[in-house]
N, C-alpha and C positions, 0 to 999 in steps of 0.2 A: 697440690693445691696451687692455684694461680691467684695471686693478689692483684687487685686493680687499684691504681693510685688515683686519688681525687686531690685536686689542688685548687687553692684560692690564695689570693694575696690582697693586701690592702695598702692604700696610699692615703696619708693624711693630707687633706687640703683645707687649710684654714679651720681646723678643729672638726671638720666633717670627714668621714671616711668613705673613700671610693673602694669598693670590693670588686676585684676582677676574678672571675671564675669561669674557666674554659672560654667560651666565646661570648660570655655575658658579663655585664657589670651592673652593679646596683649600689645605692647609697645607704650607709648606716650612719646614724647621728643620734644625738641626744636632744632633748627639749632645751629651750632657752634657759629654763630654770636650773639645768644641770650643765651649764656652760657650753651647750651645743648650739647649733644653728637651726635645728628642727627641719633639716632637709631630707630626712629619711627616718625609717623606724629605728628604734634603739636596739642594741645587740640582744637584749633579753627577749623582746618581742620577736625578733628575727629568729632566735633559737626556738621559741614556741611555734612559730610559723613553720620552721623546718621540721619540727616534730609532727605537726598537723599534716604537712605535705607528705612526709615519709609514710605516715600511717595510711593516708589516702591512697598513695601509689601502691603500697604493699597489699592493702586490702583489695584493691581492684585486680592486682596481679593474681592473688590467691583465689579470688572469686572466679576468675576465668579458669584457673586450674581445676577448681571444684565443680565447674558448671553451675555456679551459684548465680541466681538471677539478681544482679545488683544494678539498679537503674542509676542510683547516685548515692554518694555518702557525703555528709557534711560534718566536719569536725570542728568543735570549738574547744579551746584550751585556755585555762587560767592557771597561772603559776604565782605563788606567793613567796616572798623572801624579805628579809630585813636588810634594807639598803645600807645600814650602818656597817655591815660586814665588808662591803666593797669600798666603803668610804674611809676605812682605816681601823675600825674596832676589831682587833685581832682575836677577841674572845668569841666573835660570832662567825659562823660559817657563811661565806658569801654566796652560797648557792640557793636554789629553790628549796624551801621547806616542804611545800605541798604543790602538787600539780594535779589538776582535775581535767580529764579528757572526756568530752561528751561527743559521742558519734551518733548521728541520726541517719539511718539507712532507708532508702526507698527501695523496698523489696517485698516480694510475696513469699519469701522463704519462711520456714518454721523457726520458732525460737531456738530449738536445738541447733539448727544449721547456722543461725546468727551467732550463737555462742561458740560454735566450732570456728567460724571465720574470725571472730574476736580473738580467740586463743591463738590461732595460727598467725594472725597479724602481729600480736604481741611478741611471739617467739621469733619472728623474722624481721621485725622493724629495726634497722640499725640505729636510728636515733634513740628509740626507746631503750635499746640495750646499752647505749652509752650512758643514759641516765641511771639505769640499773647498775652500771659500773662493774659488771662481772667479766666482760670479755675485751677489755681495753688496756693496752699498754700505752702510756703517754710519755713521750720524751719532749722536754722543753729545752730549747737552746736559744740563748740570747747572745748576740754579738754586737759590738760597737761598729757602726758604719764607718768605713774608711773615708 
């Protein structure tokens, strides 16, 4: 088995976060009401966007493998959580309680083939499997900057 490493880093710039990822960069921020500068999407929406993007990429890849006629796929996701969990209430889990993913496919394939594509995409989507939490080892290291 060959593992592929993915890397990102972030730099705080006046309470706004610049994310560097491979040859790209983007801004993550919070709204003014959460002490941010509103210069980019917040981390939770970025996470949901990563899930939508990953599902889309995997679905298109599998559609090609299956010779599945997929003209387009549009994914909308909503996640709900109690923000008091990340604001300091240790009795609350700070993660999403519910996530709803709605995919709209432009295809002429049968319902059975659509369900097959849906199942295979769920099995192979790395972001969805992170949420399911079954195949992830997480190591967290914090060090003080010299």
